[in-house]
N, C-alpha and C positions, 0 to 999 in steps of 0.2 A: 348549320345555321339554327339559330334559336328560333323556331317558328313563332312563338308567342311574341317574343321580343321584335320580331319582324313584322307582324300584324300591329303592334301597338306603336312602331314608328310610322308606318304608313297612315293609320288612322289618328296620329297625333295626340297621344294621351297626355293629359295635363290636369292638375288638380290644385285644390286649395282649401283652406278651412274658412267657414262662415263666421264663427265665434266659438269661443272657450268661455261658457257662462255659467253662473250659479243662479239657479231659480229657486224661488220660494213658493210653497203651494198657497193656494192653487194655481197651477199653470198647464198650459197645453199648446202644442203646435201642430197645425195641419198643413202637411206638405202636398202641394198638387203634383200631378203627373208632369215630368220634366223630361228633357233630353239629356239631363245630367244624371250621372249615378251618385246618389247621395249616401252619406254614412252618419251614424251617430256612435259616439264611444262614451260610455258611461263611466266617468272618472271616480265619482263617489255618490253613492245613494241608490234610489230605486225609481224605475219608471215603468209605464204600460205602453206597450206598442200595438197599433191596430192597422189593419189593412182590409181592403174589401174583400179579400179572398180568404182571410183567416176566420175559422169557425170561432175562436177564442182569442182574445188578446194575449200577447206574450209578456211575461214579467221580466224586465231587464234589471240587473244587479250591478254592483260595482265590478268593473273590468270587462263587461260585456261590450261587444261592438257588433252592429248591424250595418249590412251593406244592402242597397237597392240598386243592382247593376243596371236596371232599365229605367230607373228613375220613377218607379211605381208610386202612385199616391198613397200616402200614409199618415197617421198621426201618432204623436209621443206625448205623453202627459203623465202629471203625478197619480192619477187614478183612471180606471178603464173608462169611466163615464164623464170624465172632465170636459168643460167646454175649451174649445182650441181657438187660437188666433192664427190666421194663415201666415205661413212660413215666411213669406216675402216682406210682410209687415214687420214681423219680429227681427229679421236680419236687418232691415232698414233702421229699425229703431236702435238696435245695439251699434250699428255703425255710426250713429250719430249721438251716441252716449246716452240714450234713453232706456234704462233698464225696466222692461215691462214688468217683470216678474219679481220685483224686489219686495223685501218684507223680513219678518221675523219668524215665519213658521218653518216646517221641515223643509230642508233644501236639498237640492241635487245639483251636483257639477258635471256638466258633459259637454262634449266638443262635438260640432256639427260641421260637416265638410263635404265635399263632392269631388268627383272626377269627371271630366268631360272629353269628348273627342270631336273630330270633323264632321259634323253632322251630314255633310254632303257625301261622305263615304259610308259604305254598309259592308259588313262582312258577317259570315254565318257564326264566327266566334261571339259576336255581339247579339245576334238574334237568339242564339242558342243558351244564353245565360239564364239562371234562375231569376225569379221575381225578388226573391229575399234570401240573403245569407246571413245567418245568425252564429256568431262565434262566442261562445260562453267564456267567461273568465277561466274555468276549468280547462276548456279545450285549448284556448290560445297559448296556455303555458307549455303545451306539447310541441308547440312551434316556436322555437327560440328566436327566429328572426322576426316574426310577427309580433311576438312580445316585445322585443326590443324596439321595434320601429314604433310601436304604440307608446311606449315610454318616451321615445324621443319627441313625438308630437306633443305630448303632455308637457314636457319640460320647456320646449320651444315656445309653446302658446302661453304657458303660465309665468314665464320668467324670460320675456324677450330680450335678445341682445342684438348687437349689429348683424345684420345678415339672416335674422330669424325668419323673416317673411319668405326669403328665397328658400331656405332649409325646410320650412313647413310645406311649401308647395311640393318640393322633391319628395319629402318624406310621404306626402299624401299619395303621390304617384306610386311610391314603393309600397305603401299599405294596400293599394288597390291590387296589386299584384300578389302580395302575400296572402291576402284573404282569399284570392281565387286558387292559389296554391294549396292553402289549408283545405278549402272546399273540395278541391278535386281529389286530394288524398283521402278525405273522409267519405267521399261518394264515387269512387272509382268503378263502381259497378253500374252506373248510370250510363246510358247511351247520349252522350254529349260531346261537344267539341273538346272540352277540358279533359274529359276521360280519353279521348282519342289521343291527346297529346301525352298521356301516360301509358298508352297502349304501345308495345314495341313496333308492331308491324304498321299500325296506322300512322304513328309518329314518324316512321321511317319514310312512309310514302308521302307524307305532307313535307317532309324535309326535302325529297327529291324533287318535288313540284317547286318548293320555295328556292331551293338552291339552283336550279336550272329550268326555269320557266320557259326557256326557248327550246328545249327538247321536244321532240316529236312524240309526246307521251300518248300512250293509250291505256285503257284499263288492264288490258292483258300484259302489257309491257310492266306497267307498275306492279300488278299482281306477282309477276315473276320476279321482279327485283325484290320483293319482300317475302318470297317464299309462300305464296298463297295461290289456291286456283282462282281464275278469274271470277267465277260466279260468286265464291265465297268472299273475295276482296270487295267487288262491286257492292254486294249486299250490306257487308260490314261498314264500308266507308259511307254509303248512303244513309245508314241508321244513324251513324254516329256524328256525321258532318252535317247532315240535313240535306244533301244534294249528291249527284252522281260525280265520279272523279273528274270527268271531262269539263263538267260545268264549273267546278271548282277551279280547275286549271285556267279556264276561260276567265272567270271573274278574277282571278288573282293576277292574271296578265293585265288585265284592264286597271286594276288597281295600281300595279306597278308602273304601267304607261302613265297614267296620270301623275304618280309621284315624281317621276322623271321628268314630264313636261313641265311641272310647276317648279321643280327644285333643281333642275340642272339646264345647261345650254346646249344639249344635244339636239341635234336636227330630228324631225319627226321620222325621217327615214332611218336614222341610226337607231332610235328607240324601236321602231318596227322590227329592224333586224335583230336586236338584242333580245326581243320577246319572241322570236322563232317565226315571224311572218314572212311568207314567201314573196309578197310584194307589199308595197307602201299603201296602194289603194285598198286591198283586202283588210289591212290593219286599220285603215281610217273608217271603212265601213263597220268593222267590228266595233271600233271605239264609239262610233256614233249610235250604233244599235244598243250599246250598253248605257251611255250616259245621256243620249239624246242630242249632244252637242259634238262638235268636231274638235280634234286635237289642236287645230290652227286657232280656233276661237277661244279655246281654254288658254292658250298661251298669250293670246293677245288681250283677253279680258279674264285674268285670274279670278276664281271665285273666293278664294281667301286672301 
């Protein structure tokens, strides 16, 4: 099983584009903290990016793309010290055909979009992501599919045809995954969930858990399966994933349980058995401990 794909299905990845716009100087947009992961693609021109944690602003040039996986507050503008208008106001204005940064001065063309998830679900993959991913135009050409998907988004937003809206939404979701892939390949020495997916032994252990969550896994058994000592496996898993193996197993079982309750007609007892619980009552207690509500209440009153 594709572990990342499995996670993205459960947390319900979806995305879209706010706008593809041409701004004339002076201009600036201030994005607030958000539950959405926002991105900017510089189609043509230059811009300056600032966040609270950056010592110096980052200069963006034609072809650069930046992703904020955790929706971190930031600003993007024509100069490092330009005044900025709140992003929500800019998006609303462009939706209504009101072009706030119109004029004859030096221009920039860029695309602003987002990806989002089911905010009521959480996973160590999400909490483990960096604040900012910057893919330069030079770097993106090293990743063929990333470059292709960026070009497709540009084409569909600049020259819309029947079905373009749906295509852009799907391309945006693909873009998110491709950016994460590129980042993981460039930073595979970091201790992170993405790096774990590229590590032979850790990725194998994650696949075992995802493929067979009902199994009576222990840290020792998983370690044996991937050819490591228990202590080395436990330490490495915890360092990269951010939690011990058995806690990860428990949380993944709960996420799978919720997904099955919300999206299938299986009984609670059937779901309990499929996830390896010895009794329906023990499953329901575990579920309530994790989510604070019962499986029955979730089925009767779906959150989404």
